[in-house]
N, CA, C, O and the ligand as a Tripos MOL2 file, in Angstrom:
@<TRIPOS>MOLECULE
protein
  309   307    78     0     0
PROTEIN
NO_CHARGES

@<TRIPOS>ATOM
      1 N          11.3700  -13.4070   38.5770 N.3       1 MET1
      2 CA         12.6000  -13.7830   39.3380 C.3       1 MET1
      3 C          13.8280  -13.5290   38.4360 C.2       1 MET1
      4 O          13.7260  -13.5360   37.2090 O.2       1 MET1
      5 N          14.9930  -13.3050   39.0810 N.am      2 SER2
      6 CA         16.1870  -13.1310   38.3130 C.3       2 SER2
      7 C          17.2170  -14.0490   38.8250 C.2       2 SER2
      8 O          17.5680  -14.0180   40.0040 O.2       2 SER2
      9 N          17.7090  -14.8690   37.9580 N.am      3 ARG3
     10 CA         18.7720  -15.7620   38.2900 C.3       3 ARG3
     11 C          20.1040  -15.0160   38.3510 C.2       3 ARG3
     12 O          20.3780  -14.1570   37.5130 O.2       3 ARG3
     13 N          20.8930  -15.3330   39.3020 N.am      4 ILE4
     14 CA         22.2350  -14.7170   39.4330 C.3       4 ILE4
     15 C          23.2030  -15.4890   38.4410 C.2       4 ILE4
     16 O          23.5260  -16.6620   38.6270 O.2       4 ILE4
     17 N          23.6100  -14.7680   37.4320 N.am      5 GLU5
     18 CA         24.2170  -15.5180   36.2910 C.3       5 GLU5
     19 C          25.7200  -15.8310   36.4550 C.2       5 GLU5
     20 O          26.2450  -16.7440   35.8180 O.2       5 GLU5
     21 N          26.3790  -15.0760   37.2950 N.am      6 GLY6
     22 CA         27.8380  -15.3200   37.3320 C.3       6 GLY6
     23 C          28.4340  -14.6970   38.6540 C.2       6 GLY6
     24 O          27.7570  -14.0220   39.4290 O.2       6 GLY6
     25 N          29.6740  -14.9710   38.8190 N.am      7 ILE7
     26 CA         30.3030  -14.4870   40.0210 C.3       7 ILE7
     27 C          30.3540  -13.0060   40.2250 C.2       7 ILE7
     28 O          30.2400  -12.4940   41.3380 O.2       7 ILE7
     29 N          30.5390  -12.2900   39.0440 N.am      8 GLU8
     30 CA         30.5830  -10.8630   39.1510 C.3       8 GLU8
     31 C          29.1660  -10.3280   39.5680 C.2       8 GLU8
     32 O          29.0510   -9.4030   40.3720 O.2       8 GLU8
     33 N          28.1930  -10.8970   39.0370 N.am      9 GLN9
     34 CA         26.8120  -10.4530   39.4110 C.3       9 GLN9
     35 C          26.5730  -10.7820   40.8700 C.2       9 GLN9
     36 O          25.9670  -10.0050   41.6080 O.2       9 GLN9
     37 N          27.0480  -11.9190   41.2670 N.am     10 PHE10
     38 CA         26.9220  -12.4060   42.6930 C.3      10 PHE10
     39 C          27.5950  -11.3520   43.6480 C.2      10 PHE10
     40 O          27.0540  -10.9640   44.6830 O.2      10 PHE10
     41 N          28.7750  -10.9430   43.2220 N.am     11 LYS11
     42 CA         29.5480   -9.9490   44.0590 C.3      11 LYS11
     43 C          28.7540   -8.7380   44.1710 C.2      11 LYS11
     44 O          28.5790   -8.2120   45.2700 O.2      11 LYS11
     45 N          28.2360   -8.2360   43.0380 N.am     12 LEU12
     46 CA         27.4090   -7.0240   43.0860 C.3      12 LEU12
     47 C          26.2810   -7.0870   43.9920 C.2      12 LEU12
     48 O          25.9890   -6.1320   44.7110 O.2      12 LEU12
     49 N          25.6210   -8.2010   43.9840 N.am     13 VAL13
     50 CA         24.4560   -8.3570   44.9220 C.3      13 VAL13
     51 C          24.8970   -8.3210   46.3670 C.2      13 VAL13
     52 O          24.3170   -7.6280   47.2030 O.2      13 VAL13
     53 N          25.9580   -9.1010   46.6430 N.am     14 LYS14
     54 CA         26.5150   -9.0560   47.9890 C.3      14 LYS14
     55 C          26.8970   -7.7450   48.4500 C.2      14 LYS14
     56 O          26.5530   -7.3530   49.5650 O.2      14 LYS14
     57 N          27.6310   -6.9940   47.6120 N.am     15 ASP15
     58 CA         28.1650   -5.7390   47.9550 C.3      15 ASP15
     59 C          27.0210   -4.6790   48.1180 C.2      15 ASP15
     60 O          27.1090   -3.7540   48.9250 O.2      15 ASP15
     61 N          26.0170   -4.8620   47.3540 N.am     16 SER16
     62 CA         24.9090   -3.8590   47.4340 C.3      16 SER16
     63 C          24.1440   -4.0090   48.7410 C.2      16 SER16
     64 O          23.6000   -3.0360   49.2620 O.2      16 SER16
     65 N          24.1050   -5.1990   49.2560 N.am     17 ASN17
     66 CA         23.3420   -5.4960   50.5130 C.3      17 ASN17
     67 C          21.8800   -5.0230   50.2660 C.2      17 ASN17
     68 O          21.2940   -4.3810   51.1370 O.2      17 ASN17
     69 N          21.3440   -5.3100   49.1910 N.am     18 ILE18
     70 CA         19.9370   -5.0150   48.8840 C.3      18 ILE18
     71 C          19.1690   -6.1960   48.4430 C.2      18 ILE18
     72 O          19.6310   -6.9230   47.5630 O.2      18 ILE18
     73 N          18.0480   -6.4310   48.9860 N.am     19 GLY19
     74 CA         17.1700   -7.5190   48.5660 C.3      19 GLY19
     75 C          17.6110   -8.8450   49.2430 C.2      19 GLY19
     76 O          18.2820   -8.8860   50.2740 O.2      19 GLY19
     77 N          17.1810   -9.8870   48.5770 N.am     20 PHE20
     78 CA         17.2100  -11.3010   49.1290 C.3      20 PHE20
     79 C          17.7110  -12.2890   48.1560 C.2      20 PHE20
     80 O          17.4390  -12.1830   46.9600 O.2      20 PHE20
     81 N          18.4360  -13.2500   48.6280 N.am     21 ILE21
     82 CA         18.9620  -14.3080   47.7310 C.3      21 ILE21
     83 C          18.2560  -15.6260   48.1280 C.2      21 ILE21
     84 O          18.2130  -16.0130   49.2960 O.2      21 ILE21
     85 N          17.7160  -16.2800   47.1080 N.am     22 VAL22
     86 CA         17.0800  -17.6230   47.3270 C.3      22 VAL22
     87 C          18.1450  -18.6140   46.8250 C.2      22 VAL22
     88 O          18.5690  -18.5500   45.6710 O.2      22 VAL22
     89 N          18.5550  -19.5020   47.6840 N.am     23 PHE23
     90 CA         19.4110  -20.6000   47.2780 C.3      23 PHE23
     91 C          18.6750  -21.9500   47.3160 C.2      23 PHE23
     92 O          18.1650  -22.4000   48.3420 O.2      23 PHE23
     93 N          18.6610  -22.5610   46.1190 N.am     24 SER24
     94 CA         17.8810  -23.8010   45.9790 C.3      24 SER24
     95 C          18.8700  -24.9900   45.8990 C.2      24 SER24
     96 O          19.7980  -25.0080   45.0910 O.2      24 SER24
     97 N          18.6180  -25.9800   46.7820 N.am     25 ASP25
     98 CA         19.2300  -27.1900   46.5930 C.3      25 ASP25
     99 C          18.2180  -28.3350   46.5230 C.2      25 ASP25
    100 O          17.0200  -28.0670   46.4270 O.2      25 ASP25
    101 N          18.6240  -29.5310   46.5630 N.am     26 ASP26
    102 CA         17.6330  -30.6350   46.4340 C.3      26 ASP26
    103 C          16.7060  -30.6760   47.5930 C.2      26 ASP26
    104 O          15.6130  -31.2230   47.4510 O.2      26 ASP26
    105 N          17.0430  -30.1480   48.7190 N.am     27 ASP27
    106 CA         16.1570  -30.3160   49.8710 C.3      27 ASP27
    107 C          15.1770  -29.1790   50.0190 C.2      27 ASP27
    108 O          14.0010  -29.3810   50.3210 O.2      27 ASP27
    109 N          15.6920  -27.9520   49.7950 N.am     28 ALA28
    110 CA         14.8020  -26.8260   50.1120 C.3      28 ALA28
    111 C          15.2340  -25.6070   49.3440 C.2      28 ALA28
    112 O          16.3260  -25.5620   48.7790 O.2      28 ALA28
    113 N          14.3440  -24.5930   49.3280 N.am     29 LYS29
    114 CA         14.7060  -23.2900   48.7920 C.3      29 LYS29
    115 C          14.7060  -22.3370   49.9560 C.2      29 LYS29
    116 O          13.6650  -22.0260   50.5350 O.2      29 LYS29
    117 N          15.8690  -21.8890   50.2830 N.am     30 THR30
    118 CA         16.0150  -21.0290   51.4930 C.3      30 THR30
    119 C          16.3120  -19.5930   51.1490 C.2      30 THR30
    120 O          17.1940  -19.3210   50.3350 O.2      30 THR30
    121 N          15.5780  -18.6450   51.7670 N.am     31 ILE31
    122 CA         15.7780  -17.3210   51.4720 C.3      31 ILE31
    123 C          16.6450  -16.6370   52.5440 C.2      31 ILE31
    124 O          16.4840  -16.8720   53.7420 O.2      31 ILE31
    125 N          17.6110  -15.7430   52.0500 N.am     32 HIS32
    126 CA         18.5130  -15.1080   52.9180 C.3      32 HIS32
    127 C          18.5200  -13.6770   52.5970 C.2      32 HIS32
    128 O          18.1450  -13.2510   51.5040 O.2      32 HIS32
    129 N          18.9710  -12.8980   53.6000 N.am     33 GLN33
    130 CA         19.3280  -11.4950   53.3550 C.3      33 GLN33
    131 C          20.5650  -11.5480   52.4780 C.2      33 GLN33
    132 O          21.4030  -12.4380   52.6230 O.2      33 GLN33
    133 N          20.6790  -10.5420   51.5190 N.am     34 SER34
    134 CA         21.7640  -10.6280   50.5930 C.3      34 SER34
    135 C          23.1430  -10.6100   51.3320 C.2      34 SER34
    136 O          24.1260  -11.1140   50.7900 O.2      34 SER34
    137 N          23.2120  -10.0670   52.4880 N.am     35 LYS35
    138 CA         24.4800  -10.0280   53.1850 C.3      35 LYS35
    139 C          24.7950  -11.2990   54.0100 C.2      35 LYS35
    140 O          25.8790  -11.4090   54.5830 O.2      35 LYS35
    141 N          23.8380  -12.2650   54.0700 N.am     36 CYS36
    142 CA         24.0120  -13.3900   54.8990 C.3      36 CYS36
    143 C          25.3770  -14.0810   54.7610 C.2      36 CYS36
    144 O          25.8470  -14.2760   53.6400 O.2      36 CYS36
    145 N          26.0270  -14.4570   55.8830 N.am     37 ASP37
    146 CA         27.3020  -15.0730   55.8440 C.3      37 ASP37
    147 C          27.2430  -16.4440   55.3810 C.2      37 ASP37
    148 O          28.2660  -16.9810   54.9590 O.2      37 ASP37
    149 N          26.0780  -17.0920   55.4240 N.am     38 VAL38
    150 CA         25.9090  -18.4870   54.9010 C.3      38 VAL38
    151 C          26.0660  -18.5610   53.3210 C.2      38 VAL38
    152 O          26.4800  -19.5690   52.7500 O.2      38 VAL38
    153 N          25.7280  -17.4990   52.7360 N.am     39 ILE39
    154 CA         25.8840  -17.3950   51.2310 C.3      39 ILE39
    155 C          27.1390  -16.7420   50.8150 C.2      39 ILE39
    156 O          27.2570  -15.5170   50.7820 O.2      39 ILE39
    157 N          28.0980  -17.5870   50.4890 N.am     40 THR40
    158 CA         29.4670  -17.0700   50.2390 C.3      40 THR40
    159 C          29.8360  -17.2530   48.7430 C.2      40 THR40
    160 O          29.1680  -17.9620   47.9900 O.2      40 THR40
    161 N          30.8980  -16.5960   48.3770 N.am     41 GLU41
    162 CA         31.4510  -16.8200   47.0480 C.3      41 GLU41
    163 C          31.8060  -18.2600   46.7690 C.2      41 GLU41
    164 O          31.6170  -18.7880   45.6730 O.2      41 GLU41
    165 N          32.3210  -18.8610   47.8000 N.am     42 GLY42
    166 CA         32.6720  -20.2870   47.6610 C.3      42 GLY42
    167 C          31.4640  -21.1880   47.4310 C.2      42 GLY42
    168 O          31.4900  -22.1110   46.6170 O.2      42 GLY42
    169 N          30.5030  -20.9100   48.1100 N.am     43 LYS43
    170 CA         29.2630  -21.7120   47.9700 C.3      43 LYS43
    171 C          28.6830  -21.4970   46.5230 C.2      43 LYS43
    172 O          28.2090  -22.4290   45.8740 O.2      43 LYS43
    173 N          28.7500  -20.2760   46.0880 N.am     44 PHE44
    174 CA         28.2790  -19.9340   44.7630 C.3      44 PHE44
    175 C          29.1590  -20.7140   43.6920 C.2      44 PHE44
    176 O          28.6770  -21.3710   42.7690 O.2      44 PHE44
    177 N          30.4750  -20.5560   43.9360 N.am     45 ALA45
    178 CA         31.3880  -21.2690   42.9420 C.3      45 ALA45
    179 C          31.2170  -22.7630   42.9530 C.2      45 ALA45
    180 O          31.1930  -23.4180   41.9110 O.2      45 ALA45
    181 N          31.0990  -23.2840   44.1420 N.am     46 SER46
    182 CA         31.0360  -24.7780   44.1880 C.3      46 SER46
    183 C          29.7020  -25.3010   43.6190 C.2      46 SER46
    184 O          29.6050  -26.4820   43.2850 O.2      46 SER46
    185 N          28.6860  -24.4510   43.5060 N.am     47 ASN47
    186 CA         27.4600  -24.8980   42.8090 C.3      47 ASN47
    187 C          27.4040  -24.3470   41.3520 C.2      47 ASN47
    188 O          26.4040  -24.4630   40.6440 O.2      47 ASN47
    189 N          28.5110  -23.7640   40.9750 N.am     48 GLU48
    190 CA         28.5720  -23.2110   39.6160 C.3      48 GLU48
    191 C          27.4090  -22.2800   39.3480 C.2      48 GLU48
    192 O          26.9180  -22.1660   38.2250 O.2      48 GLU48
    193 N          26.9770  -21.6100   40.4250 N.am     49 GLY49
    194 CA         25.9200  -20.5590   40.2620 C.3      49 GLY49
    195 C          24.4950  -21.1630   40.0390 C.2      49 GLY49
    196 O          23.5090  -20.4470   39.8640 O.2      49 GLY49
    197 N          24.4550  -22.4730   40.0550 N.am     50 ASN50
    198 CA         23.1010  -23.0510   39.9770 C.3      50 ASN50
    199 C          22.2670  -22.8140   41.2000 C.2      50 ASN50
    200 O          22.7580  -22.9930   42.3150 O.2      50 ASN50
    201 N          21.0310  -22.4200   41.0420 N.am     51 GLY51
    202 CA         20.0270  -22.3500   42.1130 C.3      51 GLY51
    203 C          20.1760  -21.0700   42.9270 C.2      51 GLY51
    204 O          19.6750  -21.0150   44.0500 O.2      51 GLY51
    205 N          20.8460  -20.0310   42.4070 N.am     52 PHE52
    206 CA         20.8860  -18.7090   43.1030 C.3      52 PHE52
    207 C          20.0050  -17.7360   42.4090 C.2      52 PHE52
    208 O          20.1870  -17.5120   41.2120 O.2      52 PHE52
    209 N          19.0360  -17.1240   43.0950 N.am     53 HIS53
    210 CA         18.1560  -16.2050   42.5670 C.3      53 HIS53
    211 C          18.1180  -15.0230   43.4050 C.2      53 HIS53
    212 O          18.2840  -15.1710   44.6160 O.2      53 HIS53
    213 N          17.9040  -13.7660   42.8760 N.am     54 TRP54
    214 CA         17.7990  -12.5430   43.6530 C.3      54 TRP54
    215 C          16.3720  -12.0130   43.5470 C.2      54 TRP54
    216 O          15.7810  -12.0190   42.4680 O.2      54 TRP54
    217 N          15.8490  -11.5790   44.6160 N.am     55 PHE55
    218 CA         14.4830  -10.9100   44.6310 C.3      55 PHE55
    219 C          14.6510   -9.6680   45.4570 C.2      55 PHE55
    220 O          15.4640   -9.6230   46.3810 O.2      55 PHE55
    221 N          13.8520   -8.6220   45.1110 N.am     56 SER56
    222 CA         13.8700   -7.3830   45.8380 C.3      56 SER56
    223 C          13.1220   -7.4910   47.1310 C.2      56 SER56
    224 O          13.4460   -6.8140   48.1070 O.2      56 SER56
    225 N          12.0810   -8.3720   47.1470 N.am     57 THR57
    226 CA         11.3270   -8.5120   48.4560 C.3      57 THR57
    227 C          11.0110   -9.9830   48.6910 C.2      57 THR57
    228 O          11.0940  -10.7800   47.7570 O.2      57 THR57
    229 N          10.6660  -10.3470   49.8600 N.am     58 ILE58
    230 CA         10.3400  -11.6940   50.2290 C.3      58 ILE58
    231 C           9.0850  -12.0650   49.5420 C.2      58 ILE58
    232 O           8.9090  -13.2160   49.1400 O.2      58 ILE58
    233 N           8.1600  -11.0780   49.3850 N.am     59 GLU59
    234 CA          6.8690  -11.4170   48.6980 C.3      59 GLU59
    235 C           7.0720  -11.8370   47.2690 C.2      59 GLU59
    236 O           6.3960  -12.7460   46.7880 O.2      59 GLU59
    237 N           8.0330  -11.1640   46.5470 N.am     60 MET60
    238 CA          8.3270  -11.4920   45.2180 C.3      60 MET60
    239 C           8.9090  -12.9210   45.1470 C.2      60 MET60
    240 O           8.5560  -13.6780   44.2420 O.2      60 MET60
    241 N           9.7480  -13.2790   46.0380 N.am     61 ALA61
    242 CA         10.2970  -14.6310   46.1470 C.3      61 ALA61
    243 C           9.2260  -15.6330   46.3000 C.2      61 ALA61
    244 O           9.2570  -16.6990   45.6850 O.2      61 ALA61
    245 N           8.2510  -15.2960   47.1360 N.am     62 ARG62
    246 CA          7.1210  -16.2760   47.4000 C.3      62 ARG62
    247 C           6.2500  -16.5430   46.1710 C.2      62 ARG62
    248 O           5.5620  -17.5580   46.0630 O.2      62 ARG62
    249 N           6.3180  -15.5920   45.2680 N.am     63 LYS63
    250 CA          5.4810  -15.8320   44.0310 C.3      63 LYS63
    251 C           6.1490  -16.8650   43.1380 C.2      63 LYS63
    252 O           5.4930  -17.5360   42.3410 O.2      63 LYS63
    253 N           7.4040  -16.9750   43.2770 N.am     64 SER64
    254 CA          8.1800  -17.9820   42.4660 C.3      64 SER64
    255 C           8.4580  -19.3200   43.1160 C.2      64 SER64
    256 O           8.4910  -20.3550   42.4520 O.2      64 SER64
    257 N           8.6600  -19.2870   44.4340 N.am     65 PHE65
    258 CA          9.1570  -20.4540   45.1070 C.3      65 PHE65
    259 C           8.4000  -20.5760   46.4640 C.2      65 PHE65
    260 O           7.9260  -19.6180   47.0750 O.2      65 PHE65
    261 N           8.3500  -21.8330   46.8410 N.am     66 SER66
    262 CA          8.0040  -22.1700   48.2160 C.3      66 SER66
    263 C           9.2010  -22.1990   49.0600 C.2      66 SER66
    264 O           9.9930  -23.1410   49.0260 O.2      66 SER66
    265 N           9.3510  -21.0940   49.8760 N.am     67 ILE67
    266 CA         10.6360  -20.7840   50.5040 C.3      67 ILE67
    267 C          10.5950  -21.0440   51.9780 C.2      67 ILE67
    268 O           9.5230  -20.9940   52.5810 O.2      67 ILE67
    269 N          11.6890  -21.3130   52.5600 N.am     68 VAL68
    270 CA         11.8930  -21.3080   53.9960 C.3      68 VAL68
    271 C          12.8600  -20.2510   54.4400 C.2      68 VAL68
    272 O          13.7780  -19.9280   53.6870 O.2      68 VAL68
    273 N          12.7140  -19.7010   55.5990 N.am     69 MET69
    274 CA         13.6250  -18.6010   56.0570 C.3      69 MET69
    275 C          14.9080  -19.1700   56.6170 C.2      69 MET69
    276 O          14.8890  -20.1960   57.2980 O.2      69 MET69
    277 N          15.9850  -18.5410   56.3480 N.am     70 CYS70
    278 CA         17.2850  -18.8180   56.8160 C.3      70 CYS70
    279 C          17.3370  -18.7130   58.3480 C.2      70 CYS70
    280 O          16.9360  -17.6890   58.9020 O.2      70 CYS70
    281 N          17.8030  -19.7060   59.0100 N.am     71 ASP71
    282 CA         17.9600  -19.5740   60.5320 C.3      71 ASP71
    283 C          18.9900  -18.5550   60.9720 C.2      71 ASP71
    284 O          18.9180  -17.9880   62.0630 O.2      71 ASP71
    285 N          19.9780  -18.3370   60.0620 N.am     72 ALA72
    286 CA         21.1220  -17.4670   60.5290 C.3      72 ALA72
    287 C          20.7840  -16.0320   60.3660 C.2      72 ALA72
    288 O          20.9700  -15.2580   61.3060 O.2      72 ALA72
    289 N          20.2790  -15.6090   59.1880 N.am     73 CYS73
    290 CA         20.0480  -14.1440   58.9810 C.3      73 CYS73
    291 C          18.5900  -13.6970   59.2040 C.2      73 CYS73
    292 O          18.2840  -12.5060   59.2600 O.2      73 CYS73
    293 N          17.6520  -14.7630   59.3360 N.am     74 LYS74
    294 CA         16.2810  -14.3970   59.6660 C.3      74 LYS74
    295 C          15.7620  -13.2460   58.8060 C.2      74 LYS74
    296 O          15.5310  -12.1510   59.3200 O.2      74 LYS74
    297 N          15.5810  -13.4700   57.5470 N.am     75 PRO75
    298 CA         15.2220  -12.4160   56.5880 C.3      75 PRO75
    299 C          13.8190  -11.7380   56.8930 C.2      75 PRO75
    300 O          13.5470  -10.5990   56.5160 O.2      75 PRO75
    301 N          12.9730  -12.5370   57.6000 N.am     76 ASN76
    302 CA         11.6090  -11.9790   57.8420 C.3      76 ASN76
    303 C          11.5910  -11.1700   59.0630 C.2      76 ASN76
    304 O          10.4970  -10.7570   59.4490 O.2      76 ASN76
    305 N          12.6480  -10.8870   59.7250 N.am     77 ILE77
    306 CA         12.6160  -10.0190   60.9100 C.3      77 ILE77
    307 C          13.1450   -8.6480   60.6400 C.2      77 ILE77
    308 O          13.1790   -7.8110   61.5420 O.2      77 ILE77
    309 ZN         20.8280  -16.5350   55.7360 Zn       78 ZN78
@<TRIPOS>BOND
     1     1     2 1
     2     2     3 1
     3     3     4 2
     4     3     5 am
     5     5     6 1
     6     6     7 1
     7     7     8 2
     8     7     9 am
     9     9    10 1
    10    10    11 1
    11    11    12 2
    12    11    13 am
    13    13    14 1
    14    14    15 1
    15    15    16 2
    16    15    17 am
    17    17    18 1
    18    18    19 1
    19    19    20 2
    20    19    21 am
    21    21    22 1
    22    22    23 1
    23    23    24 2
    24    23    25 am
    25    25    26 1
    26    26    27 1
    27    27    28 2
    28    27    29 am
    29    29    30 1
    30    30    31 1
    31    31    32 2
    32    31    33 am
    33    33    34 1
    34    34    35 1
    35    35    36 2
    36    35    37 am
    37    37    38 1
    38    38    39 1
    39    39    40 2
    40    39    41 am
    41    41    42 1
    42    42    43 1
    43    43    44 2
    44    43    45 am
    45    45    46 1
    46    46    47 1
    47    47    48 2
    48    47    49 am
    49    49    50 1
    50    50    51 1
    51    51    52 2
    52    51    53 am
    53    53    54 1
    54    54    55 1
    55    55    56 2
    56    55    57 am
    57    57    58 1
    58    58    59 1
    59    59    60 2
    60    59    61 am
    61    61    62 1
    62    62    63 1
    63    63    64 2
    64    63    65 am
    65    65    66 1
    66    66    67 1
    67    67    68 2
    68    67    69 am
    69    69    70 1
    70    70    71 1
    71    71    72 2
    72    71    73 am
    73    73    74 1
    74    74    75 1
    75    75    76 2
    76    75    77 am
    77    77    78 1
    78    78    79 1
    79    79    80 2
    80    79    81 am
    81    81    82 1
    82    82    83 1
    83    83    84 2
    84    83    85 am
    85    85    86 1
    86    86    87 1
    87    87    88 2
    88    87    89 am
    89    89    90 1
    90    90    91 1
    91    91    92 2
    92    91    93 am
    93    93    94 1
    94    94    95 1
    95    95    96 2
    96    95    97 am
    97    97    98 1
    98    98    99 1
    99    99   100 2
   100    99   101 am
   101   101   102 1
   102   102   103 1
   103   103   104 2
   104   103   105 am
   105   105   106 1
   106   106   107 1
   107   107   108 2
   108   107   109 am
   109   109   110 1
   110   110   111 1
   111   111   112 2
   112   111   113 am
   113   113   114 1
   114   114   115 1
   115   115   116 2
   116   115   117 am
   117   117   118 1
   118   118   119 1
   119   119   120 2
   120   119   121 am
   121   121   122 1
   122   122   123 1
   123   123   124 2
   124   123   125 am
   125   125   126 1
   126   126   127 1
   127   127   128 2
   128   127   129 am
   129   129   130 1
   130   130   131 1
   131   131   132 2
   132   131   133 am
   133   133   134 1
   134   134   135 1
   135   135   136 2
   136   135   137 am
   137   137   138 1
   138   138   139 1
   139   139   140 2
   140   139   141 am
   141   141   142 1
   142   142   143 1
   143   143   144 2
   144   143   145 am
   145   145   146 1
   146   146   147 1
   147   147   148 2
   148   147   149 am
   149   149   150 1
   150   150   151 1
   151   151   152 2
   152   151   153 am
   153   153   154 1
   154   154   155 1
   155   155   156 2
   156   155   157 am
   157   157   158 1
   158   158   159 1
   159   159   160 2
   160   159   161 am
   161   161   162 1
   162   162   163 1
   163   163   164 2
   164   163   165 am
   165   165   166 1
   166   166   167 1
   167   167   168 2
   168   167   169 am
   169   169   170 1
   170   170   171 1
   171   171   172 2
   172   171   173 am
   173   173   174 1
   174   174   175 1
   175   175   176 2
   176   175   177 am
   177   177   178 1
   178   178   179 1
   179   179   180 2
   180   179   181 am
   181   181   182 1
   182   182   183 1
   183   183   184 2
   184   183   185 am
   185   185   186 1
   186   186   187 1
   187   187   188 2
   188   187   189 am
   189   189   190 1
   190   190   191 1
   191   191   192 2
   192   191   193 am
   193   193   194 1
   194   194   195 1
   195   195   196 2
   196   195   197 am
   197   197   198 1
   198   198   199 1
   199   199   200 2
   200   199   201 am
   201   201   202 1
   202   202   203 1
   203   203   204 2
   204   203   205 am
   205   205   206 1
   206   206   207 1
   207   207   208 2
   208   207   209 am
   209   209   210 1
   210   210   211 1
   211   211   212 2
   212   211   213 am
   213   213   214 1
   214   214   215 1
   215   215   216 2
   216   215   217 am
   217   217   218 1
   218   218   219 1
   219   219   220 2
   220   219   221 am
   221   221   222 1
   222   222   223 1
   223   223   224 2
   224   223   225 am
   225   225   226 1
   226   226   227 1
   227   227   228 2
   228   227   229 am
   229   229   230 1
   230   230   231 1
   231   231   232 2
   232   231   233 am
   233   233   234 1
   234   234   235 1
   235   235   236 2
   236   235   237 am
   237   237   238 1
   238   238   239 1
   239   239   240 2
   240   239   241 am
   241   241   242 1
   242   242   243 1
   243   243   244 2
   244   243   245 am
   245   245   246 1
   246   246   247 1
   247   247   248 2
   248   247   249 am
   249   249   250 1
   250   250   251 1
   251   251   252 2
   252   251   253 am
   253   253   254 1
   254   254   255 1
   255   255   256 2
   256   255   257 am
   257   257   258 1
   258   258   259 1
   259   259   260 2
   260   259   261 am
   261   261   262 1
   262   262   263 1
   263   263   264 2
   264   263   265 am
   265   265   266 1
   266   266   267 1
   267   267   268 2
   268   267   269 am
   269   269   270 1
   270   270   271 1
   271   271   272 2
   272   271   273 am
   273   273   274 1
   274   274   275 1
   275   275   276 2
   276   275   277 am
   277   277   278 1
   278   278   279 1
   279   279   280 2
   280   279   281 am
   281   281   282 1
   282   282   283 1
   283   283   284 2
   284   283   285 am
   285   285   286 1
   286   286   287 1
   287   287   288 2
   288   287   289 am
   289   289   290 1
   290   290   291 1
   291   291   292 2
   292   291   293 am
   293   293   294 1
   294   294   295 1
   295   295   296 2
   296   295   297 am
   297   297   298 1
   298   298   299 1
   299   299   300 2
   300   299   301 am
   301   301   302 1
   302   302   303 1
   303   303   304 2
   304   303   305 am
   305   305   306 1
   306   306   307 1
   307   307   308 2
@<TRIPOS>SUBSTRUCTURE
     1 MET1         2 RESIDUE 1 A MET
     2 SER2         6 RESIDUE 1 A SER
     3 ARG3        10 RESIDUE 1 A ARG
     4 ILE4        14 RESIDUE 1 A ILE
     5 GLU5        18 RESIDUE 1 A GLU
     6 GLY6        22 RESIDUE 1 A GLY
     7 ILE7        26 RESIDUE 1 A ILE
     8 GLU8        30 RESIDUE 1 A GLU
     9 GLN9        34 RESIDUE 1 A GLN
    10 PHE10       38 RESIDUE 1 A PHE
    11 LYS11       42 RESIDUE 1 A LYS
    12 LEU12       46 RESIDUE 1 A LEU
    13 VAL13       50 RESIDUE 1 A VAL
    14 LYS14       54 RESIDUE 1 A LYS
    15 ASP15       58 RESIDUE 1 A ASP
    16 SER16       62 RESIDUE 1 A SER
    17 ASN17       66 RESIDUE 1 A ASN
    18 ILE18       70 RESIDUE 1 A ILE
    19 GLY19       74 RESIDUE 1 A GLY
    20 PHE20       78 RESIDUE 1 A PHE
    21 ILE21       82 RESIDUE 1 A ILE
    22 VAL22       86 RESIDUE 1 A VAL
    23 PHE23       90 RESIDUE 1 A PHE
    24 SER24       94 RESIDUE 1 A SER
    25 ASP25       98 RESIDUE 1 A ASP
    26 ASP26      102 RESIDUE 1 A ASP
    27 ASP27      106 RESIDUE 1 A ASP
    28 ALA28      110 RESIDUE 1 A ALA
    29 LYS29      114 RESIDUE 1 A LYS
    30 THR30      118 RESIDUE 1 A THR
    31 ILE31      122 RESIDUE 1 A ILE
    32 HIS32      126 RESIDUE 1 A HIS
    33 GLN33      130 RESIDUE 1 A GLN
    34 SER34      134 RESIDUE 1 A SER
    35 LYS35      138 RESIDUE 1 A LYS
    36 CYS36      142 RESIDUE 1 A CYS
    37 ASP37      146 RESIDUE 1 A ASP
    38 VAL38      150 RESIDUE 1 A VAL
    39 ILE39      154 RESIDUE 1 A ILE
    40 THR40      158 RESIDUE 1 A THR
    41 GLU41      162 RESIDUE 1 A GLU
    42 GLY42      166 RESIDUE 1 A GLY
    43 LYS43      170 RESIDUE 1 A LYS
    44 PHE44      174 RESIDUE 1 A PHE
    45 ALA45      178 RESIDUE 1 A ALA
    46 SER46      182 RESIDUE 1 A SER
    47 ASN47      186 RESIDUE 1 A ASN
    48 GLU48      190 RESIDUE 1 A GLU
    49 GLY49      194 RESIDUE 1 A GLY
    50 ASN50      198 RESIDUE 1 A ASN
    51 GLY51      202 RESIDUE 1 A GLY
    52 PHE52      206 RESIDUE 1 A PHE
    53 HIS53      210 RESIDUE 1 A HIS
    54 TRP54      214 RESIDUE 1 A TRP
    55 PHE55      218 RESIDUE 1 A PHE
    56 SER56      222 RESIDUE 1 A SER
    57 THR57      226 RESIDUE 1 A THR
    58 ILE58      230 RESIDUE 1 A ILE
    59 GLU59      234 RESIDUE 1 A GLU
    60 MET60      238 RESIDUE 1 A MET
    61 ALA61      242 RESIDUE 1 A ALA
    62 ARG62      246 RESIDUE 1 A ARG
    63 LYS63      250 RESIDUE 1 A LYS
    64 SER64      254 RESIDUE 1 A SER
    65 PHE65      258 RESIDUE 1 A PHE
    66 SER66      262 RESIDUE 1 A SER
    67 ILE67      266 RESIDUE 1 A ILE
    68 VAL68      270 RESIDUE 1 A VAL
    69 MET69      274 RESIDUE 1 A MET
    70 CYS70      278 RESIDUE 1 A CYS
    71 ASP71      282 RESIDUE 1 A ASP
    72 ALA72      286 RESIDUE 1 A ALA
    73 CYS73      290 RESIDUE 1 A CYS
    74 LYS74      294 RESIDUE 1 A LYS
    75 PRO75      298 RESIDUE 1 A PRO
    76 ASN76      302 RESIDUE 1 A ASN
    77 ILE77      306 RESIDUE 1 A ILE
    78 ZN78       309 GROUP 0 **** ****
């Protein structure tokens, strides 16, 4: 897995529109398409970058986390 370390890296991931972002909070680990509107710079900043990881595929994410699919961007479709 690769943790997204800072806002610049976060922007690169969003702009590239490649792969998937897993956002972890206390409740769940949710996987999103990198372009998902739910995952914003503001959200990243307000969490100080904690809990954001990038994966190239959903299968790779599953090896690290027990994940649930985002209802908004539906990454598994
Ligand atoms: Zn999403």
